[in-house]
C-alpha positions as CSV (number, residue, x, y, z in Angstrom):
1,M,0.1,0.1,0.1
2,A,1.4,3.4,-0.8
3,L,2.3,5.8,1.9
4,P,0.5,8.9,2.1
5,S,2.1,11.8,0.3
6,Y,3.2,13.5,4.0
7,L,4.9,10.5,5.0
8,E,9.0,10.4,3.6
9,P,10.3,7.3,4.2
10,L,13.9,8.1,4.8
11,S,15.6,4.9,5.8
12,D,16.7,2.2,8.3
13,G,12.9,2.5,9.7
14,L,13.3,6.2,9.7
15,Y,10.5,8.5,8.7
16,A,10.1,12.2,8.4
17,I,6.5,13.6,8.7
18,D,5.3,17.0,6.9
19,T,3.2,18.3,9.3
20,G,1.9,20.7,7.3
21,F,2.8,23.9,8.9
22,H,2.8,26.9,7.1
23,R,3.5,25.1,3.7
24,P,4.6,21.6,2.6
25,R,8.1,21.1,4.0
26,F,8.4,23.6,6.0
27,D,8.3,21.5,9.1
28,A,9.1,18.0,9.8
29,A,8.4,15.2,12.6
30,Y,10.5,11.8,13.0
31,L,8.5,8.9,13.2
32,M,11.4,6.3,14.3
33,V,10.0,2.8,14.2
34,D,12.4,-0.9,15.2
35,G,10.8,-4.4,16.5
36,G,7.6,-2.9,16.2
37,R,8.3,-0.1,18.7
38,A,8.1,3.2,17.8
39,A,8.7,7.3,18.7
40,F,8.6,10.5,17.9
41,I,10.6,13.1,17.7
42,D,9.1,16.7,17.3
43,T,5.6,16.7,17.2
44,G,4.8,19.9,15.1
45,P,1.5,22.0,16.4
46,N,-1.6,21.1,17.1
47,P,-3.0,21.0,13.5
48,A,-0.6,18.2,13.2
49,M,-2.2,15.3,15.0
50,P,-4.2,14.1,12.3
51,R,-0.6,13.5,10.1
52,L,1.0,12.1,13.4
53,M,-1.8,9.4,14.2
54,G,-2.1,8.8,10.1
55,A,1.6,7.9,10.3
56,L,0.8,5.0,12.6
57,D,-1.9,3.7,10.8
58,A,-0.1,3.6,7.4
59,L,2.8,1.9,9.1
60,G,0.4,-0.5,10.7
61,L,1.0,0.4,14.1
62,T,-0.9,1.4,16.9
63,P,-0.9,3.9,19.6
64,S,0.4,1.4,22.4
65,A,3.3,0.8,19.9
66,V,4.9,4.0,20.7
67,D,7.3,4.6,22.9
68,W,8.5,7.5,23.3
69,V,7.5,11.3,22.4
70,I,10.9,13.7,22.4
71,P,10.1,17.5,21.0
72,T,14.4,18.4,20.9
73,H,12.8,21.5,22.4
74,V,9.4,23.1,23.8
75,H,9.1,26.1,20.9
76,L,5.2,25.2,19.6
77,D,6.7,24.5,15.9
78,H,8.6,21.4,17.3
79,A,6.7,20.7,20.9
80,G,2.8,22.2,20.2
81,A,1.2,18.8,19.9
82,C,3.1,16.9,22.7
83,G,0.0,17.3,24.4
84,Q,-2.6,15.8,22.5
85,L,0.0,13.4,20.6
86,M,0.5,11.9,24.2
87,A,-3.4,11.7,25.0
88,A,-3.8,9.7,22.2
89,L,-0.7,7.5,23.1
90,P,-1.2,5.0,26.2
91,Q,2.2,3.7,27.1
92,A,4.6,6.9,25.4
93,R,6.6,8.5,27.6
94,L,7.7,12.4,27.0
95,L,11.3,13.1,26.7
96,V,12.4,16.7,27.1
97,H,14.9,19.2,28.4
98,P,15.5,19.4,32.0
99,R,14.3,22.8,31.4
100,G,11.2,22.7,29.2
101,A,9.6,20.3,31.0
102,R,7.5,22.6,33.7
103,H,6.3,24.2,30.5
104,L,4.7,21.0,28.6
105,I,3.3,20.5,32.1
106,D,1.9,23.7,32.2
107,P,1.9,25.4,29.0
108,S,-0.2,28.2,30.2
109,A,3.8,30.5,30.3
110,L,4.5,28.7,27.3
111,Y,1.4,29.6,25.9
112,Q,1.5,33.6,26.7
113,G,5.2,34.0,25.8
114,A,4.5,32.6,22.1
115,L,1.2,35.3,22.3
116,A,3.4,38.1,22.5
117,V,5.4,36.8,20.0
118,Y,2.7,35.6,17.4
119,G,-0.3,37.6,18.5
120,E,-3.9,36.4,18.9
121,A,-4.7,35.8,15.5
122,E,-1.7,33.8,14.5
123,M,-2.0,31.7,18.0
124,E,-5.6,30.8,16.9
125,R,-5.0,30.1,13.4
126,S,-1.4,27.8,13.7
127,Y,-1.6,26.4,17.5
128,G,-4.6,25.8,19.0
129,K,-5.2,25.2,22.3
130,L,-2.0,23.8,24.2
131,V,-3.0,20.3,26.4
132,P,-1.3,19.6,29.7
133,V,1.0,16.7,29.8
134,P,0.4,14.6,33.5
135,A,3.3,15.0,35.1
136,Q,4.0,11.4,36.2
137,R,3.9,10.9,32.0
138,V,6.9,13.2,31.8
139,L,10.9,12.4,31.7
140,E,13.7,15.3,32.3
141,S,16.4,14.3,30.1
142,H,20.3,14.7,31.0
143,D,24.1,14.9,28.9
144,G,24.6,11.8,28.2
145,Q,21.5,9.7,28.5
146,R,20.8,6.8,26.2
147,I,17.6,5.6,25.6
148,A,16.3,2.5,23.1
149,V,13.6,2.2,20.6
150,G,13.4,-1.3,20.1
151,Q,17.1,-2.5,19.6
152,R,17.7,1.2,18.2
153,Q,20.0,3.0,21.0
154,L,19.5,6.9,21.1
155,E,22.0,9.4,22.7
156,L,20.8,13.2,23.7
157,I,23.1,15.8,24.3
158,D,22.6,19.4,25.7
159,T,23.0,21.8,23.1
160,P,21.5,25.2,24.1
161,G,22.1,28.2,21.7
162,H,18.9,28.7,20.1
163,A,17.3,27.7,23.2
164,R,18.1,26.8,26.8
165,H,15.6,24.3,26.8
166,H,16.8,22.0,24.0
167,H,19.1,19.3,23.5
168,C,20.0,16.9,20.1
169,V,19.1,13.2,20.1
170,W,22.0,10.8,18.6
171,D,21.1,8.1,16.2
172,E,23.8,5.6,16.0
173,A,22.1,3.6,13.3
174,T,22.4,6.2,10.5
175,R,25.1,8.3,12.4
176,G,22.7,11.4,12.1
177,W,22.0,14.1,14.6
178,F,18.0,14.8,15.2
179,T,18.9,18.9,15.6
180,G,15.8,20.9,16.4
181,D,16.6,24.3,15.9
182,T,20.0,24.1,16.7
183,F,21.9,23.4,13.2
184,G,20.0,25.8,11.4
185,L,17.3,25.8,8.8
186,S,17.0,24.8,5.2
187,Y,14.4,24.5,2.9
188,R,14.1,22.2,-0.6
189,E,13.7,24.7,-2.2
190,F,17.2,26.4,-1.8
191,D,18.7,22.6,-3.2
192,V,20.7,23.4,-6.4
193,N,21.6,20.4,-7.9
194,G,20.7,18.4,-4.7
195,R,23.5,20.3,-2.8
196,P,21.3,21.9,0.3
197,W,22.0,25.7,1.2
198,I,21.3,26.3,5.3
199,V,21.0,29.5,7.4
200,P,20.8,30.0,10.9
201,T,17.9,30.9,13.5
202,T,18.2,33.0,16.4
203,T,14.4,33.7,17.5
204,P,13.7,35.1,20.6
205,V,14.6,35.3,23.4
206,Q,17.1,32.4,24.8
207,F,19.6,32.9,21.4
208,D,23.4,32.5,22.4
209,H,25.6,33.3,19.6
210,A,28.6,31.2,21.8
211,A,27.0,28.1,23.7
212,L,25.4,27.7,19.8
213,Q,29.0,27.4,18.6
214,H,29.8,25.2,21.2
215,S,27.0,23.0,20.3
216,M,27.4,22.7,16.9
217,A,31.0,21.8,17.4
218,R,29.9,18.9,19.4
219,L,27.2,17.6,16.7
220,L,30.6,17.6,14.2
221,A,32.7,16.1,16.2
222,R,30.5,13.2,15.8
223,E,31.4,13.5,12.1
224,P,27.6,12.5,11.6
225,Q,26.2,11.2,8.1
226,W,22.9,13.3,8.6
227,M,21.5,15.9,10.6
228,Y,17.5,15.4,11.1
229,L,16.4,19.1,10.8
230,T,13.0,19.8,11.7
231,H,13.2,23.1,9.4
232,Y,13.5,20.8,7.4
233,A,14.2,16.7,6.9
234,A,17.7,15.0,6.2
235,V,20.3,16.8,4.6
236,G,24.1,15.5,4.9
237,G,27.7,17.3,4.0
238,A,27.1,18.7,7.9
239,R,31.0,20.7,7.9
240,R,30.3,22.2,4.7
241,L,26.5,23.4,6.1
242,A,28.2,24.5,9.7
243,G,30.7,26.7,7.6
244,V,27.4,28.5,5.4
245,I,26.1,28.5,9.1
246,L,28.4,30.2,10.7
247,Q,29.5,32.5,7.9
248,Q,26.0,34.1,7.9
249,L,25.5,34.0,11.2
250,Q,29.0,35.7,12.4
251,A,28.0,38.2,9.9
252,M,24.1,38.6,11.5
253,V,26.1,38.7,14.9
254,D,28.8,42.2,13.9
255,V,25.7,44.0,12.5
256,A,23.6,43.2,15.5
257,L,26.1,44.7,17.6
258,S,27.1,47.7,15.4
259,L,23.4,49.1,15.5
260,P,22.6,51.0,18.6
261,P,18.7,50.9,19.9
262,S,16.9,53.3,17.9
263,P,13.0,53.3,16.3
264,G,14.5,51.8,12.6
265,R,16.6,49.1,14.0
266,H,14.3,46.2,13.5
267,E,13.5,47.0,9.7
268,Q,17.5,47.7,9.5
269,L,18.1,44.4,11.2
270,K,16.1,42.7,8.6
271,Q,17.4,44.3,5.5
272,A,21.1,43.7,6.4
273,F,20.2,39.8,7.3
274,L,18.2,39.7,3.8
275,A,21.4,40.8,2.2
276,I,23.5,38.4,4.1
277,H,21.3,35.9,3.1
278,V,21.2,36.9,-0.7
279,Q,24.7,36.8,-0.7
280,S,25.0,33.0,1.1
281,L,22.7,31.7,-1.8
282,R,24.4,34.0,-4.8
283,E,27.6,31.9,-2.9
284,H,25.5,28.7,-2.9
285,G,24.3,29.0,-6.9
286,C,21.2,30.0,-6.1
287,P,19.7,32.7,-9.0
288,W,16.5,33.8,-7.0
289,P,16.3,37.4,-7.3
290,E,15.9,38.8,-4.0
291,D,12.4,40.0,-3.7
292,Q,11.8,36.1,-4.0
293,V,13.9,35.2,-1.4
294,A,12.3,37.9,1.2
295,E,9.4,36.3,0.1
296,A,10.9,32.6,1.4
297,L,12.3,33.6,4.2
298,A,9.8,36.8,5.6
299,I,9.1,34.5,8.6
300,D,12.4,33.2,10.2
301,I,14.3,36.8,9.1
302,E,11.4,38.5,10.8
303,L,11.9,36.2,13.7
304,N,15.9,36.2,13.6
305,A,15.8,40.1,14.3
306,Q,13.2,39.7,16.8
307,G,15.8,37.5,19.1
308,I,19.4,38.9,18.1
309,V,18.6,42.0,19.4
310,I,18.0,40.9,22.5
311,W,20.8,39.1,22.5
312,A,22.9,42.3,21.5
313,D,21.5,44.0,24.2
314,K,22.3,41.8,26.8
315,Q,25.8,42.3,24.8
316,R,25.7,45.5,25.2
317,M,24.6,45.7,29.5
318,A,27.3,43.1,30.4
319,Q,29.9,45.5,29.0
320,A,28.5,48.9,29.9
321,P,30.6,50.5,32.7
322,A,29.6,50.0,36.5
323,P,27.7,53.4,37.6
324,C,30.5,55.3,39.8
């Protein structure tokens, strides 16, 4: 039987699920299957639920076959459906970073934080009501933790930088990392001759430049064959892509630190970030005109400008001379 179009087989019992968030091939959840047991890694937002449950059905799995739900971090495009999904999976445990656990047990603060960024209309349209996960079904991860999905071994490491509540998941079977947002965003429409392009993500409110660089170095130290991105799906050539990310990230940081607070700073940042990405895409061989790049990256540029300015202002405060 043919698989639904939103379910993409990768390799060795691993599937990418296009959650349908925003546009096709923008946001992935992953379903791992081994020996009849299963795990979800990232879930997408609540409207992804029919696809998450449909993926199980398409593969002949019952809800009781799922042992783990593992959000890489608690931003809603990665973990918004956790509450609804856990309610539908009677045997599953939720494995979440310790800094994020309380926000999935009681998602009220998480909702209010996202509401401040996105506004009420977007929250209703894209995310819906957040469902709490019972505390007794939540397990906090720790750096170096190992778990099993069937006979398959996974390892979790702490990877702050994009957010302090972020961990990444290593799959030894495919020598790949489930990276959440630590290793940036790679949309398939920017592929050139099968080669992916990638862009950093510095969204509010916990971006930390030094921490992100360190986390990326930890990922690369395993010499991964694959990076399983939430935005979007499996990419190879991790060392080349890391260079692409870090080059853009340094340019973004330099611009943010060069612009003092002013009413026009946000728009200045957005225009500067667009120019940085366009230049990187030109080096990649992508011929898209600037307005088309701006449209495809509009959400990310907006959020990156919001997040990086928070970081830059903290740097200024830390470096300011103490009052007499």
